[in-house]
C-alpha positions as CSV (number, residue, x, y, z in Angstrom):
1,M,61.6,-37.0,-53.7
2,I,64.3,-36.9,-56.4
3,F,65.7,-33.4,-56.7
4,D,68.2,-33.0,-59.6
5,R,69.4,-29.6,-60.5
6,M,70.6,-30.5,-64.0
7,T,67.1,-31.8,-65.0
8,V,65.5,-28.6,-63.8
9,F,68.0,-26.6,-65.8
10,K,67.4,-28.6,-68.9
11,V,63.6,-28.3,-68.7
12,L,63.6,-24.6,-67.8
13,F,66.4,-23.5,-70.0
14,P,67.0,-25.4,-73.2
15,Q,70.4,-23.8,-73.8
16,A,73.2,-24.6,-71.4
17,R,74.6,-21.0,-71.3
18,A,71.2,-19.5,-70.4
19,A,70.9,-22.1,-67.6
20,A,74.4,-21.3,-66.3
21,R,73.8,-17.6,-66.3
22,T,70.5,-18.0,-64.5
23,A,72.0,-20.3,-61.9
24,R,74.8,-17.8,-61.3
25,R,72.3,-15.0,-60.7
26,W,70.3,-17.0,-58.2
27,Q,73.4,-18.2,-56.4
28,A,74.7,-14.7,-56.2
29,A,71.4,-13.5,-54.8
30,R,71.5,-16.3,-52.2
31,L,75.0,-15.2,-51.2
32,R,73.9,-11.5,-50.9
33,E,70.7,-12.4,-49.0
34,P,71.3,-15.5,-46.9
35,L,67.6,-15.6,-45.8
36,L,66.4,-15.7,-49.4
37,M,66.4,-19.5,-49.4
38,A,64.3,-19.5,-46.3
39,D,61.8,-17.1,-47.9
40,V,61.5,-19.2,-51.1
41,L,60.9,-22.4,-49.2
42,A,58.4,-20.8,-46.9
43,L,56.4,-19.2,-49.7
44,G,56.4,-22.5,-51.5
45,Q,55.4,-24.3,-48.3
46,V,58.1,-26.9,-49.0
47,L,58.7,-27.6,-45.4
48,A,55.1,-27.5,-44.2
49,L,53.3,-30.7,-43.3
50,Q,50.5,-31.6,-45.7
51,P,47.0,-31.1,-44.2
52,R,45.2,-34.2,-43.1
53,Q,41.5,-33.6,-42.7
54,S,39.0,-35.9,-41.1
55,G,35.4,-36.0,-40.4
56,T,33.7,-34.9,-37.1
57,D,34.3,-38.3,-35.6
58,G,37.9,-38.4,-36.6
59,T,37.6,-41.5,-38.8
60,L,36.0,-40.4,-42.1
61,P,38.3,-38.4,-44.4
62,V,36.9,-35.1,-45.7
63,P,37.7,-34.6,-49.4
64,I,40.3,-31.9,-50.2
65,D,39.6,-29.8,-53.2
66,P,41.8,-31.2,-56.1
67,Q,42.3,-27.7,-57.5
68,R,43.8,-26.6,-54.2
69,L,46.0,-29.6,-54.1
70,A,47.3,-28.9,-57.7
71,Y,47.8,-25.2,-56.8
72,E,49.9,-26.1,-53.7
73,A,51.9,-28.7,-55.6
74,G,52.7,-26.0,-58.2
75,R,53.9,-23.6,-55.5
76,R,56.1,-26.3,-54.1
77,D,57.5,-27.2,-57.5
78,I,58.5,-23.6,-58.4
79,A,60.0,-23.2,-54.9
80,L,62.1,-26.3,-55.4
81,E,63.2,-25.1,-58.9
82,L,64.3,-21.8,-57.4
83,A,66.1,-23.6,-54.6
84,A,67.9,-25.7,-57.2
85,L,69.0,-22.6,-59.0
86,M,70.3,-21.2,-55.7
87,G,72.5,-24.3,-55.4
88,V,70.7,-26.2,-52.6
89,S,71.9,-29.8,-52.6
90,N,69.8,-33.0,-52.0
91,H,71.5,-33.4,-48.7
92,E,70.7,-29.9,-47.5
93,L,67.1,-30.2,-48.5
94,S,66.8,-33.6,-46.7
95,L,68.3,-32.1,-43.5
96,M,65.9,-29.1,-43.7
97,L,62.9,-31.5,-44.1
98,E,64.1,-33.6,-41.2
99,K,64.7,-30.6,-38.9
100,N,61.9,-28.5,-40.5
101,D,64.5,-25.7,-40.4
102,V,64.9,-23.4,-43.4
103,E,68.1,-21.6,-42.3
104,I,70.8,-23.5,-44.1
105,D,73.6,-21.0,-44.3
């Protein structure tokens, strides 16, 4: 997964000043509330394992509703965008995914 803050800023906020102000607000919120990052990642289910469903005999896959998959992907995307605004780095995110631990401060 490629996670680039500047790309997120450019897409969400066409003007650089607006992006900088928004990022400062979210970074300040993260400093005031250290567990905010954990909440955002938990709500977006960023660190949750993706479900693998199988049939009754364990070999046949059961189809997963495509609307559900799209909804969950959207939740993860917005959570990652908010995490980028809060200043999480690629390295921090990788460590969290490896450890499955959302407390990074």
